[in-house]
PATI-836094 format. One record per atom (N, C-alpha, C): residue in three letters; y, x, z. Coordinates in steps of 0.02 Angstrom, whole numbers, padded with zeros to 5 digits, always signed. Layout:
! PATI-836094
AlaYXZ ...
***
This chain:
! PATI-836094
Met-00236+03596+00281 Met-00287+03552+00251 Met-00254+03491+00220 Glu-00270+03476+00158 Glu-00239+03421+00123 Glu-00266+03354+00147 Asn-00221+03306+00147 Asn-00241+03238+00165 Asn-00281+03206+00109 His-00335+03174+00128 His-00377+03139+00078 His-00342+03074+00060 Pro-00344+03053-00004 Pro-00312+02989-00023 Pro-00336+02930+00017 Phe-00402+02931+00033 Phe-00428+02874+00071 Phe-00399+02872+00142 Asp-00387+02932+00172 Asp-00357+02933+00238 Asp-00286+02905+00236 Glu-00249+02922+00183 Glu-00181+02896+00176 Glu-00182+02820+00168 Glu-00229+02794+00129 Glu-00235+02721+00120 Glu-00253+02687+00185 Asn-00298+02719+00224 Asn-00318+02689+00288 Asn-00259+02687+00337 Arg-00218+02741+00337 Arg-00160+02741+00381 Arg-00111+02686+00362 Glu-00100+02678+00296 Glu-00054+02625+00273 Glu-00081+02556+00291 Ala-00147+02548+00284 Ala-00177+02483+00302 Ala-00170+02470+00377 Asp-00179+02523+00418 Asp-00172+02514+00491 Asp-00100+02496+00509 Leu-00052+02529+00475 Leu+00018+02514+00489 Leu+00035+02442+00470 Ala+00009+02420+00412 Ala+00022+02351+00390 Ala-00010+02301+00438 Ala-00072+02316+00460 Ala-00105+02271+00507 Ala-00068+02269+00574 Gly-00045+02327+00597 Gly-00007+02329+00659 Gly+00058+02291+00655 His+00092+02296+00598 His+00155+02260+00588 His+00141+02184+00587 Ala+00088+02164+00552 Ala+00071+02093+00549 Ala+00053+02066+00618 Ala+00016+02106+00657 Ala-00002+02084+00725 Ala+00060+02077+00769 Ser+00107+02124+00762 Ser+00169+02120+00801 Ser+00209+02058+00783 Glu+00213+02043+00717 Glu+00249+01983+00695 Glu+00216+01920+00722 Leu+00149+01919+00722 Leu+00113+01860+00746 Leu+00123+01852+00821 Cys+00123+01907+00858 Cys+00135+01903+00931 Cys+00205+01878+00945 Ala+00254+01902+00906 Ala+00323+01879+00916 Ala+00329+01805+00900 Leu+00294+01782+00848 Leu+00296+01711+00829 Leu+00266+01667+00883 Leu+00210+01688+00911 Leu+00176+01648+00961 Leu+00203+01659+01031 Gly+00242+01713+01040 Gly+00269+01728+01106 Gly+00216+01755+01154 Cys+00171+01797+01129 Cys+00119+01825+01170 Cys+00118+01901+01164 Thr+00082+01934+01208 Thr+00074+02006+01206 Thr+00012+02024+01165 Pro+00007+02086+01141 Pro-00054+02107+01105 Pro-00117+02098+01147 Glu-00111+02109+01213 Glu-00170+02101+01256 Glu-00192+02028+01258 Glu-00143+01982+01261 Glu-00160+01910+01259 Glu-00191+01891+01193 Met-00166+01921+01139 Met-00195+01907+01073 Met-00267+01931+01070 Arg-00281+01991+01095 Arg-00349+02017+01094 Arg-00395+01974+01138 Gly-00370+01952+01196 Gly-00410+01909+01239 Gly-00427+01843+01207 Ala-00378+01814+01171 Ala-00390+01751+01136 Ala-00442+01760+01080 Leu-00439+01816+01045 Leu-00488+01830+00993 Leu-00558+01836+01022 Gln-00563+01867+01081 Gln-00629+01873+01112 Gln-00656+01804+01132 Leu-00612+01763+01161 Leu-00633+01696+01181 Leu-00653+01654+01121 Ala-00620+01666+01063 Ala-00633+01626+01003 Ala-00689+01656+00961 Gly-00723+01706+00987 Gly-00778+01737+00949 Gly-00755+01774+00887 Gly-00693+01799+00890 Gly-00668+01838+00833 Gly-00639+01797+00776 Glu-00634+01730+00784 Glu-00607+01688+00731 Glu-00532+01679+00742 Pro-00490+01704+00695 Pro-00417+01703+00704 Pro-00389+01633+00712 Glu-00414+01584+00673 Glu-00386+01516+00676 Glu-00397+01485+00745 Lys-00457+01494+00773 Lys-00471+01467+00839 Lys-00429+01502+00892 Ala-00419+01567+00883 Ala-00378+01605+00930 Ala-00306+01580+00929 Met-00279+01567+00869 Met-00210+01543+00865 Met-00204+01474+00895 Thr-00253+01430+00883 Thr-00252+01363+00913 Thr-00252+01367+00989 Phe-00294+01412+01015 Phe-00298+01421+01087 Phe-00232+01445+01116 Leu-00202+01496+01083 Leu-00139+01523+01107 Leu-00083+01471+01104 Gln-00081+01432+01050 Gln-00029+01382+01044 Gln-00035+01328+01097 Ser-00096+01316+01122 Ser-00105+01264+01173 Ser-00088+01288+01243 Val-00093+01353+01256 Val-00083+01378+01324 Val-00018+01416+01333 Leu+00009+01445+01279 Leu+00071+01483+01286 Leu+00131+01436+01290 Pro+00186+01456+01322 Pro+00245+01414+01326 Pro+00272+01396+01257 Ser+00280+01331+01245 Ser+00307+01308+01181 Ser+00358+01252+01191 Ala+00371+01234+01253 Ala+00418+01181+01268 Ala+00464+01202+01325 Leu+00517+01164+01334 Leu+00569+01182+01382 Leu+00595+01120+01416 Ala+00604+01124+01482 Ala+00633+01069+01520 Ala+00697+01094+01554 Val+00750+01055+01548 Val+00813+01070+01582 Val+00824+01015+01634 Lys+00822+01034+01698 Lys+00828+00985+01752 Lys+00891+01001+01792 Gly+00926+00950+01813 Gly+00988+00962+01850 Gly+01007+00903+01893 Val+01047+00917+01944 Val+01075+00866+01987 Val+01148+00886+02001 Phe+01193+00838+01996 Phe+01264+00853+02007 Phe+01295+00802+02054 Glu+01343+00824+02093 Glu+01377+00782+02140 Glu+01450+00804+02146 Gly+01494+00757+02159 Gly+01563+00774+02174 Gly+01570+00796+02246 Arg+01627+00824+02262 Arg+01637+00849+02330 Arg+01651+00793+02379 Arg+01680+00738+02356 Arg+01696+00682+02399 Arg+01640+00630+02398 Ala+01637+00590+02449 Ala+01581+00542+02457 Ala+01580+00489+02403 Asn+01639+00468+02378 Asn+01641+00415+02328 Asn+01643+00441+02257 Asp+01633+00506+02247 Asp+01630+00534+02180 Asp+01563+00518+02147 Pro+01562+00512+02081 Pro+01497+00498+02047 Pro+01449+00556+02054 Ser+01385+00539+02053 Ser+01332+00590+02055 Ser+01279+00570+02005 Gly+01235+00617+01991 Gly+01182+00602+01942 Gly+01131+00658+01939 Ala+01077+00643+01903 Ala+01024+00692+01892 Ala+00993+00679+01824 Phe+00963+00731+01797 Phe+00935+00724+01729 Phe+00876+00771+01721 Cys+00833+00752+01674 Cys+00776+00794+01654 Cys+00767+00786+01579 Phe+00783+00838+01542 Phe+00776+00839+01469 Phe+00715+00882+01451 Val+00676+00859+01403 Val+00618+00897+01379 Val+00628+00911+01305 Phe+00618+00974+01285 Phe+00630+00995+01216 Phe+00571+01035+01190 Glu+00563+01035+01124 Glu+00521+01085+01091 Glu+00559+01151+01092 Gly+00526+01204+01113 Gly+00561+01268+01120 Gly+00584+01298+01055 Pro+00539+01308+01007 Pro+00560+01342+00945 Pro+00611+01303+00904 Ser+00604+01237+00900 Ser+00649+01197+00859 Ser+00709+01170+00898 Gly+00702+01165+00964 Gly+00756+01136+01003 Gly+00760+01061+00999 Lys+00708+01029+00971 Lys+00708+00956+00964 Lys+00697+00922+01031 Glu+00737+00870+01044 Glu+00730+00833+01106 Glu+00669+00786+01102 Leu+00625+00792+01152 Leu+00565+00749+01155 Leu+00572+00693+01205 Asp+00611+00704+01258 Asp+00616+00653+01310 Asp+00679+00667+01351 Ala+00708+00614+01378 Ala+00766+00620+01421 Ala+00765+00564+01473 Val+00770+00582+01536 Val+00774+00534+01591 Val+00835+00552+01633 Leu+00880+00504+01643 Leu+00941+00516+01681 Leu+00953+00460+01731 Trp+00989+00477+01783 Trp+01015+00427+01829 Trp+01086+00448+01847 Val+01133+00402+01842 Val+01203+00415+01860 Val+01229+00356+01900 Gly+01259+00369+01957 Gly+01285+00316+01999 Gly+01331+00344+02053 Phe+01334+00309+02109 Phe+01380+00330+02163 Phe+01343+00338+02229 Gln+01278+00355+02225 Gln+01239+00367+02285 Gln+01219+00441+02288 Arg+01224+00470+02346 Arg+01206+00540+02356 Arg+01131+00548+02354 Phe+01109+00605+02329 Phe+01038+00621+02328 Phe+01018+00651+02396 Ser+00956+00636+02416 Ser+00931+00663+02479 Ser+00918+00738+02471 Ser+00913+00771+02527 Ser+00900+00844+02526 Ser+00830+00860+02501 Asn+00786+00809+02499 Asn+00718+00821+02476 Asn+00713+00827+02400 Phe+00764+00802+02364 Phe+00763+00804+02291 Phe+00775+00876+02268 Ala+00726+00905+02235 Ala+00730+00975+02215 Ala+00719+00981+02140 Val+00769+01007+02104 Val+00762+01016+02032 Val+00717+01076+02017 Glu+00701+01116+02069 Glu+00656+01172+02058 Glu+00583+01151+02053 Ala+00568+01087+02069 Ala+00500+01062+02062 Ala+00481+01058+01989 Asp+00416+01049+01975 Asp+00393+01043+01906 Asp+00428+00984+01872 Trp+00439+00991+01807 Trp+00477+00940+01771 Trp+00444+00872+01774 Glu+00376+00870+01777 Glu+00342+00806+01782 Glu+00362+00768+01845 Ala+00368+00806+01901 Ala+00387+00775+01965 Ala+00460+00753+01964 Val+00504+00794+01936 Val+00574+00775+01932 Val+00583+00713+01889 Arg+00548+00712+01833 Arg+00552+00654+01787 Arg+00528+00591+01822 Leu+00472+00595+01858 Leu+00446+00537+01893 Leu+00494+00514+01948 Ala+00522+00561+01984 Ala+00568+00543+02038 Ala+00629+00506+02012 Leu+00654+00527+01954 Leu+00712+00493+01925 Leu+00696+00422+01903 Thr+00635+00411+01878 Thr+00616+00343+01857 Thr+00606+00296+01916 Glu+00595+00325+01976 Glu+00581+00283+02034 Glu+00642+00271+02078 Ile+00701+00295+02057 Ile+00761+00282+02096 Ile+00779+00208+02092 Thr+00788+00177+02150 Thr+00802+00105+02152 Thr+00876+00090+02160 Ala+00916+00140+02175 Ala+00988+00129+02184 Ala+01019+00108+02118 Pro+01070+00065+02119 Pro+01102+00042+02056 Pro+01134+00100+02019 Leu+01128+00098+01954 Leu+01158+00150+01913 Leu+01218+00122+01875 Asp+01261+00167+01854 Asp+01320+00148+01815 Asp+01303+00159+01742 Lys+01289+00105+01705 Lys+01264+00112+01637 Lys+01315+00143+01590 Ser+01377+00123+01595 Ser+01428+00151+01549 Ser+01438+00226+01563 Leu+01439+00244+01627 Leu+01445+00314+01645 Leu+01384+00353+01623 Leu+01325+00323+01631 Leu+01263+00356+01610 Leu+01264+00372+01536 Arg+01286+00323+01495 Arg+01286+00335+01422 Arg+01334+00392+01404 Ser+01392+00394+01435 Ser+01439+00447+01419 Ser+01414+00515+01442 Ile+01382+00517+01501 Ile+01354+00581+01525 Ile+01297+00604+01481 Gln+01254+00557+01458 Gln+01199+00576+01415 Gln+01224+00605+01349 Arg+01275+00573+01319 Arg+01303+00600+01257 Arg+01333+00669+01269 Leu+01365+00678+01326 Leu+01396+00742+01342 Leu+01343+00797+01348 Leu+01289+00782+01385 Leu+01237+00832+01395 Leu+01199+00847+01331 Glu+01185+00795+01291 Glu+01150+00806+01228 Glu+01192+00848+01180 Ser+01257+00839+01183 Ser+01301+00881+01141 Ser+01300+00953+01164 Ala+01297+00964+01230 Ala+01295+01033+01255 Ala+01227+01065+01245 Leu+01175+01024+01248 Leu+01106+01050+01238 Leu+01084+01037+01166 Asp+01121+01064+01119 Asp+01102+01057+01049 Asp+01043+01103+01034 Pro+01010+01095+00976 Pro+00950+01134+00960 Pro+00959+01209+00965 Thr+01017+01235+00943 Thr+01026+01308+00946 Thr+01032+01332+01018 Ser+01067+01294+01061 Ser+01072+01313+01131 Ser+01004+01311+01166 Val+00965+01260+01150 Val+00898+01254+01180 Val+00854+01313+01158 Asn+00857+01330+01094 Asn+00817+01386+01070 Asn+00838+01452+01102 Arg+00902+01462+01113 Arg+00926+01523+01147 Arg+00900+01525+01219 Leu+00898+01467+01252 Leu+00870+01465+01319 Leu+00796+01482+01318 Phe+00760+01453+01269 Phe+00688+01464+01264 Phe+00672+01537+01250 Arg+00713+01570+01209 Arg+00702+01640+01192 Arg+00730+01688+01244 Gly+00762+01661+01295 Gly+00791+01704+01346 Gly+00856+01737+01327 Gln+00888+01712+01273 Gln+00951+01740+01251 Gln+01011+01712+01288 Glu+01001+01658+01326 Glu+01052+01631+01370 Glu+01019+01617+01437 Ser+01052+01636+01490 Ser+01024+01628+01557 Ser+01040+01558+01584 Ser+01000+01537+01633 Ser+01013+01472+01664 Ser+01079+01473+01703 Asp+01098+01531+01730 Asp+01163+01536+01765 Asp+01221+01523+01717 Ser+01216+01551+01656 Ser+01268+01540+01607 Ser+01272+01467+01587 Leu+01214+01435+01579 Leu+01213+01364+01562 Leu+01241+01321+01619 Thr+01224+01340+01681 Thr+01250+01303+01739 Thr+01326+01305+01741 Glu+01353+01363+01729 Glu+01426+01370+01730 Glu+01458+01329+01674 Arg+01427+01330+01616 Arg+01454+01293+01558 Arg+01452+01218+01570 Leu+01394+01193+01595 Leu+01388+01121+01606 Leu+01431+01097+01665 Ser+01439+01138+01716 Ser+01481+01120+01772 Ser+01553+01108+01750 Glu+01578+01153+01708 Glu+01646+01145+01683 Glu+01652+01083+01639 Thr+01601+01071+01597 Thr+01602+01012+01552 Thr+01601+00947+01592 Leu+01558+00943+01643 Leu+01554+00882+01684 Leu+01618+00871+01725 Ser+01645+00925+01752 Ser+01706+00919+01792 Ser+01764+00893+01749 Asn+01770+00919+01689 Asn+01824+00896+01645 Asn+01815+00823+01625 His+01752+00803+01615 His+01739+00734+01593 His+01749+00684+01650 Leu+01725+00701+01709 Leu+01730+00655+01766 Leu+01795+00661+01804 Arg+01833+00715+01790 Arg+01898+00728+01823 Arg+01890+00736+01899 Val+01834+00765+01918 Val+01822+00783+01988 Val+01789+00851+01990 Asp+01792+00883+02048 Asp+01756+00947+02056 Asp+01682+00933+02064 Val+01642+00958+02017 Val+01570+00943+02016 Val+01531+01005+02039 Phe+01483+00992+02083 Phe+01436+01044+02104 Phe+01370+01030+02069 Leu+01346+01076+02028 Leu+01286+01067+01987 Leu+01232+01117+02006 Arg+01172+01090+02018 Arg+01113+01133+02026 Arg+01069+01123+01965 Leu+01048+01177+01934 Leu+01012+01174+01870 Leu+00950+01218+01873 His+00898+01195+01839 His+00837+01236+01835 His+00806+01227+01766 Val+00788+01283+01735 Val+00757+01283+01668 Val+00684+01304+01676 Glu+00639+01266+01644 Glu+00567+01278+01650 Glu+00536+01278+01581 Thr+00496+01329+01566 Thr+00457+01331+01504 Thr+00385+01316+01521 Phe+00350+01284+01473 Phe+00281+01264+01486 Phe+00245+01255+01419 Asn+00180+01240+01423 Asn+00139+01238+01362 Asn+00127+01167+01337 Arg+00093+01163+01280 Arg+00081+01099+01247 Arg+00033+01055+01287 Leu-00012+01085+01326 Leu-00059+01046+01364 Leu-00023+00999+01413 Arg+00030+01024+01444 Arg+00067+00982+01491 Arg+00105+00927+01454 Leu+00127+00942+01393 Leu+00158+00889+01353 Leu+00108+00834+01338 Gln+00047+00854+01320 Gln-00005+00805+01305 Gln-00023+00764+01367 Gln-00029+00797+01424 Gln-00047+00761+01485 Gln+00007+00711+01505 Ala+00069+00727+01490 Ala+00124+00681+01506 Ala+00132+00626+01453 Gly+00095+00631+01398 Gly+00099+00581+01346 Gly+00158+00589+01299 Leu+00194+00645+01303 Leu+00253+00654+01261 Leu+00235+00680+01192 Leu+00187+00726+01189 Leu+00169+00754+01125 Leu+00136+00703+01081 Ser+00090+00662+01109 Ser+00056+00612+01069 Ser+00105+00560+01043 Thr+00155+00542+01084 Thr+00205+00493+01061 Thr+00245+00520+01003 Ala+00265+00583+01008 Ala+00304+00613+00954 Ala+00262+00617+00890 Asp+00198+00634+00897 Asp+00155+00639+00838 Asp+00143+00571+00807 Glu+00134+00519+00849 Glu+00124+00452+00822 Glu+00185+00428+00784 Glu+00245+00443+00810 Glu+00305+00423+00774 Glu+00311+00459+00707 Arg+00291+00523+00707 Arg+00294+00561+00644 Arg+00245+00532+00593 Val+00183+00517+00615 Val+00133+00489+00569 Val+00155+00421+00544 Glu+00186+00381+00588 Glu+00209+00314+00568 Glu+00265+00320+00516 Arg+00310+00369+00526 Arg+00364+00379+00477 Arg+00335+00399+00410 Glu+00284+00443+00410 Glu+00253+00464+00347 Glu+00219+00406+00312 Lys+00185+00363+00351 Lys+00153+00304+00321 Lys+00204+00257+00290 Asp+00260+00247+00325 Asp+00312+00203+00298 Asp+00340+00232+00234 Gln+00349+00299+00233 Gln+00376+00330+00172 Gln+00327+00322+00114 Glu+00261+00331+00128 Glu+00211+00323+00075 Glu+00211+00251+00049 Thr+00218+00203+00095 Thr+00218+00132+00074 Thr+00278+00117+00030 Arg+00336+00145+00048 Arg+00396+00133+00007 Arg+00390+00165-00061 Glu+00354+00222-00065 Glu+00349+00257-00129 Glu+00298+00225-00176 Lys+00253+00184-00148 Lys+00202+00154-00191 Lys+00233+00100-00235 Ser+00206+00092-00295 Ser+00232+00041-00340 Ser+00204-00027-00322 Pro+00236-00082-00345 Pro+00209-00148-00331 Pro+00139-00158-00356 Ala+00121-00126-00413 Ala+00054-00134-00440 Ala+00002-00105-00394 Thr+00021-00051-00356 Thr-00026-00019-00311 Thr-00036-00062-00249 Leu+00019-00093-00225 Leu+00015-00130-00164 Leu-00017-00198-00174 Glu+00001-00233-00228 Glu-00023-00300-00239 Glu-00025-00313-00314 Ser-00083-00324-00342 Ser-00089-00332-00414 Ser-00130-00394-00430 Ile-00113-00425-00487 Ile-00151-00481-00514 Ile-00197-00454-00567 Arg-00261-00470-00563 Arg-00311-00445-00611 Arg-00328-00500-00660 Val-00323-00483-00724 Val-00336-00531-00778 Val-00392-00504-00822 Arg-00442-00546-00834 Arg-00498-00525-00876 Arg-00478-00527-00949 Cys-00495-00473-00985 Cys-00479-00467-01056 Cys-00542-00449-01095 Arg-00538-00457-01161 Arg-00592-00432-01205 Arg-00559-00393-01261 Pro-00589-00337-01280 Pro-00560-00295-01333 Pro-00571-00327-01402 Leu-00524-00314-01447 Leu-00534-00335-01517 Leu-00578-00285-01552 Leu-00629-00311-01588 Leu-00677-00267-01621 Leu-00650-00242-01687 Asp-00670-00180-01704 Asp-00652-00149-01768 Asp-00711-00105-01789 Pro-00763-00136-01822 Pro-00825-00099-01838 Pro-00813-00040-01885 Val-00758-00040-01924 Val-00748+00013-01974 Val-00708+00071-01944 Arg-00648+00056-01921 Arg-00603+00109-01897 Arg-00599+00113-01821 Gly-00637+00071-01788 Gly-00632+00069-01715 Gly-00662+00129-01681 Gln-00649+00133-01617 Gln-00674+00188-01576 Gln-00723+00160-01525 Pro-00780+00193-01514 Pro-00828+00168-01464 Pro-00797+00165-01395 Leu-00818+00115-01357 Leu-00792+00107-01289 Leu-00805+00168-01246 Ser-00862+00201-01258 Ser-00879+00260-01218 Ser-00832+00318-01229 Gln-00793+00316-01284 Gln-00747+00371-01299 Gln-00674+00354-01282 Ile-00663+00294-01255 Ile-00595+00276-01236 Ile-00573+00319-01177 Arg-00511+00342-01180 Arg-00484+00385-01127 Arg-00420+00355-01099 Lys-00403+00376-01040 Lys-00341+00354-01007 Lys-00281+00373-01049 Gly-00235+00325-01057 Gly-00174+00338-01095 Gly-00176+00308-01165 Gln-00238+00296-01192 Gln-00242+00263-01257 Gln-00221+00190-01250 Arg-00201+00160-01307 Arg-00178+00090-01307 Arg-00230+00047-01342 Leu-00249-00007-01310 Leu-00304-00049-01332 Leu-00278-00118-01351 His-00303-00143-01410 His-00289-00212-01430 His-00338-00258-01393 Val-00311-00310-01361 Val-00355-00355-01323 Val-00335-00427-01336 Ala-00381-00471-01316 Ala-00368-00542-01312 Ala-00388-00564-01242 Phe-00358-00619-01219 Phe-00373-00642-01152 Phe-00430-00692-01155 Glu-00479-00683-01111 Glu-00538-00726-01112 Glu-00520-00798-01093 Asp-00475-00806-01047 Asp-00456-00872-01024 Asp-00383-00883-01043 Gln-00371-00929-01089 Gln-00302-00940-01112 Gln-00263-00986-01065 Ala-00297-01011-01014 Ala-00262-01053-00965 Ala-00242-01009-00906 Gly-00204-01038-00862 Gly-00185-01004-00801 Gly-00142-00943-00813 Leu-00154-00890-00775 Leu-00113-00830-00778 Leu-00117-00796-00846 Ala-00178-00791-00873 Ala-00185-00758-00938 Ala-00144-00793-00991 Gly-00147-00860-00992 Gly-00107-00897-01040 Gly-00033-00886-01029 Leu-00012-00882-00966 Leu+00058-00870-00951 Leu+00080-00802-00978 Ile+00038-00752-00969 Ile+00054-00685-00994 Ile+00057-00685-01070 Val+00008-00719-01102 Val+00007-00721-01175 Val+00070-00754-01201 Arg+00090-00809-01171 Arg+00150-00843-01194 Arg+00212-00799-01188 Met+00216-00761-01134 Met+00273-00717-01126 Met+00271-00660-01176 Met+00210-00635-01191 Met+00205-00581-01240 Met+00224-00606-01310 Val+00203-00667-01325 Val+00221-00696-01390 Val+00296-00707-01394 Arg+00325-00731-01339 Arg+00397-00742-01338 Arg+00436-00677-01346 Ser+00408-00621-01319 Ser+00443-00557-01326 Ser+00434-00526-01394 Gly+00388-00553-01435 Gly+00376-00526-01501 Gly+00333-00464-01503 Arg+00301-00447-01448 Arg+00259-00387-01445 Arg+00185-00407-01451 Pro+00145-00367-01485 Pro+00073-00381-01490 Pro+00039-00366-01423 Pro-00018-00397-01409 Pro-00054-00383-01346 Pro-00090-00316-01349 Val-00051-00263-01346 Val-00077-00194-01346 Val-00055-00161-01282 Phe-00103-00136-01243 Phe-00087-00110-01176 Phe-00118-00042-01165 Pro-00085+00001-01126 Pro-00113+00067-01111 Pro-00170+00064-01061 Val-00218+00108-01071 Val-00276+00113-01026 Val-00255+00152-00965 Ser-00266+00123-00905 Ser-00248+00158-00843 Ser-00308+00191-00810 Ser-00368+00166-00822 Ser-00428+00199-00793 Ser-00489+00179-00833 Val-00538+00224-00834 Val-00602+00213-00869 Val-00658+00232-00822 Ser-00708+00189-00815 Ser-00764+00204-00771 Ser-00825+00165-00794 Lys-00881+00175-00758 Lys-00943+00138-00772 Lys-00967+00106-00707 Ser-00992+00045-00714 Ser-01019+00011-00656 Ser-01088+00039-00640 Pro-01115+00025-00580 Pro-01183+00049-00563 Pro-01237+00027-00611 Val-01226-00030-00646 Val-01277-00054-00693 Val-01265-00029-00764 Gly-01214+00012-00774 Gly-01202+00042-00839 Gly-01149+00008-00882 Asp-01116-00044-00856 Asp-01064-00078-00896 Asp-01002-00033-00902 His-00968-00039-00959 His-00905-00003-00969 His-00849-00043-00936 Leu-00812-00011-00890 Leu-00757-00043-00855 Leu-00692-00007-00874 Ile-00646-00045-00901 Ile-00581-00016-00922 Ile-00526-00059-00892 Glu-00478-00025-00861 Glu-00420-00060-00833 Glu-00359-00045-00876 Leu-00319-00097-00888 Leu-00260-00092-00930 Leu-00197-00106-00889 Asp-00145-00070-00905 Asp-00081-00081-00871 Asp-00042-00134-00910 Leu-00051-00197-00891 Leu-00017-00251-00927 Leu+00057-00253-00911 Ala+00074-00247-00848 Ala+00143-00248-00825 Ala+00143-00229-00752 Asp+00202-00224-00723 Asp+00207-00209-00652 Asp+00174-00264-00612 Gly+00121-00247-00576 Gly+00087-00297-00535 Gly+00033-00336-00571 Val+00020-00320-00635 Val-00031-00356-00674 Val-00078-00305-00706 Val-00143-00311-00691 Val-00194-00265-00717 Val-00243-00305-00759 Gly-00255-00281-00820 Gly-00306-00311-00862 Gly-00372-00275-00853 Val-00427-00313-00852 Val-00494-00285-00840 Val-00539-00301-00900 Val-00566-00248-00930 Val-00614-00256-00986 Val-00682-00234-00960 Lys-00732-00278-00968 Lys-00800-00262-00947 Lys-00847-00279-01004 Gln-00880-00227-01032 Gln-00926-00237-01088 Gln-00991-00199-01076 Thr-01046-00232-01094 Thr-01112-00200-01086 Thr-01127-00152-01143 Glu-01113-00174-01205 Glu-01129-00133-01264 Glu-01072-00085-01280 Asp-01091-00030-01311 Asp-01042+00021-01332 Asp-01013+00001-01400 Leu-00969-00050-01399 Leu-00942-00076-01461 Leu-00884-00034-01486 Arg-00871-00039-01552 Arg-00812-00007-01580 Arg-00753-00055-01574 Val-00701-00031-01542 Val-00644-00075-01527 Val-00582-00047-01561 Arg-00533-00091-01570 Arg-00472-00072-01604 Arg-00424-00039-01554 Ile-00402+00020-01572 Ile-00352+00054-01531 Ile-00288+00061-01572 Asp-00233+00067-01539 Asp-00169+00074-01573 Asp-00155+00148-01584 Arg-00145+00167-01646 Arg-00134+00238-01662 Arg-00061+00254-01671 Gly-00017+00205-01662 Gly+00055+00217-01668 Gly+00086+00227-01600 Ala+00149+00236-01601 Ala+00187+00249-01539 Ala+00217+00184-01514 Val+00173+00140-01492 Val+00195+00076-01464 Val+00211+00085-01391 Glu+00270+00066-01371 Glu+00289+00075-01301 Glu+00255+00023-01257 Arg+00252+00039-01193 Arg+00218-00004-01145 Arg+00255-00070-01139 Pro+00221-00127-01149 Pro+00254-00191-01139 Pro+00274-00198-01066 Ser+00331-00226-01056 Ser+00354-00236-00988 Ser+00377-00308-00979 Leu+00361-00334-00922 Leu+00382-00401-00906 Leu+00446-00398-00865 Ser+00490-00445-00877 Ser+00553-00446-00840 Ser+00539-00469-00768 Arg+00591-00463-00726 Arg+00584-00487-00657 Arg+00568-00562-00656 Asn+00600-00599-00700 Asn+00586-00671-00702 Asn+00515-00684-00724 Gly+00490-00642-00771 Gly+00421-00650-00793 Gly+00372-00639-00736 Leu+00384-00586-00697 Leu+00340-00573-00640 Leu+00344-00630-00589 Leu+00404-00657-00580 Leu+00411-00712-00533 Leu+00371-00772-00556 Leu+00372-00785-00622 Leu+00332-00841-00649 Leu+00258-00829-00638 Ile+00236-00767-00645 Ile+00165-00751-00636 Ile+00144-00766-00564 Tyr+00184-00742-00516 Tyr+00166-00752-00446 Tyr+00171-00826-00427 Leu+00220-00862-00455 Leu+00224-00934-00442 Leu+00164-00970-00472 Gly+00144-00946-00532 Gly+00085-00976-00564 Gly+00022-00964-00523 Ala+00016-00903-00495 Ala-00042-00888-00454 Ala-00044-00933-00392 Gly+00014-00942-00361 Gly+00017-00986-00302 Gly+00001-01058-00319 Leu+00025-01081-00376 Leu+00012-01150-00397 Leu-00062-01161-00412 Leu-00093-01112-00447 Leu-00164-01118-00461 Leu-00205-01119-00397 Leu-00186-01077-00348 Leu-00223-01076-00285 Leu-00215-01142-00249 Ala-00155-01170-00249 Ala-00144-01234-00216 Ala-00184-01290-00249 Leu-00186-01290-00317 Leu-00225-01341-00352 Leu-00299-01335-00337 Ala-00323-01272-00334 Ala-00394-01261-00320 Ala-00412-01286-00250 Leu-00369-01271-00201 Leu-00383-01294-00133 Leu-00380-01370-00128 Phe-00331-01401-00163 Phe-00325-01473-00162 Phe-00387-01505-00193 His-00411-01476-00249 His-00471-01503-00281 His-00532-01495-00236 Trp-00536-01439-00201 Trp-00594-01426-00159 Trp-00596-01475-00100 Phe-00539-01484-00066 Phe-00539-01527-00006 Phe-00541-01601-00024 Ser-00525-01620-00085 Ser-00526-01690-00104 Ser-00595-01712-00129 Arg-00641-01664-00134 Arg-00709-01682-00158 Arg-00747-01721-00105 
***
């Protein structure tokens, strides 16, 4: 019996779906049964199921250890490192290094939250210089690739214990006995410990700082100057048809203060007062509002009620630019005007 084309297509679709499901399970670190259970809990919505799985499945790793020398006066220490499992990124590190022996009650096999808290509550004096060198040594050994291999089960905790014992012994020049425990856990425990939220806040803060640095001075702080367009009843273009990027001939309504300062600088530069349109809009009452890019940090504002024909520049006139000294004069002028206004107000 010949295979029907639709049967062949269905088999190929099933194979593709099965392969995609296997890849997704491998990515999330779950079994197909766990995936099906999450889909049932999420009402069949894949995005909700993935969010649920990401919150409960192991996605982080803690490496906890305690080491001591064989002699009573040898240095000893303990540590608790917390990492993101897939990336191997370090999220938190708590260490203590000194010359006091740990009690038999201290167990690195306990949950990482308890080990971390116990290390922060040690009152015995620590050796700061030794602590810094041990932390650098451990962070070098627990690089992102090593952490990811631990998280994926490609390196055993016994292998890591042997490797770190040799590293610590060579560094401290004593025979070191190391007890180590590796623990994987989910994002919920990171959130409860306050580590995930801290990492996310730092990331958001870095992104905000980057956005602030990328913004131009005109975006962050601008001086607004009122202008009026020059009329051209014959060859002019109606205000309603003005578009962003066109260049508009203007005059300044107030020749004193900042506007006068800008005019004088434009006259000194030999350029006509022609500026590119940066935005076009209408006010709630129907007025035409046009913003002009006068210079870095200076915005010209045109507000007209009637749809007048105004003069536009049809040539390739480049954008006028003010020098750094010119901008400095503008800001100094703004400060002087504000000071004079306040002095006049309080002396009344």
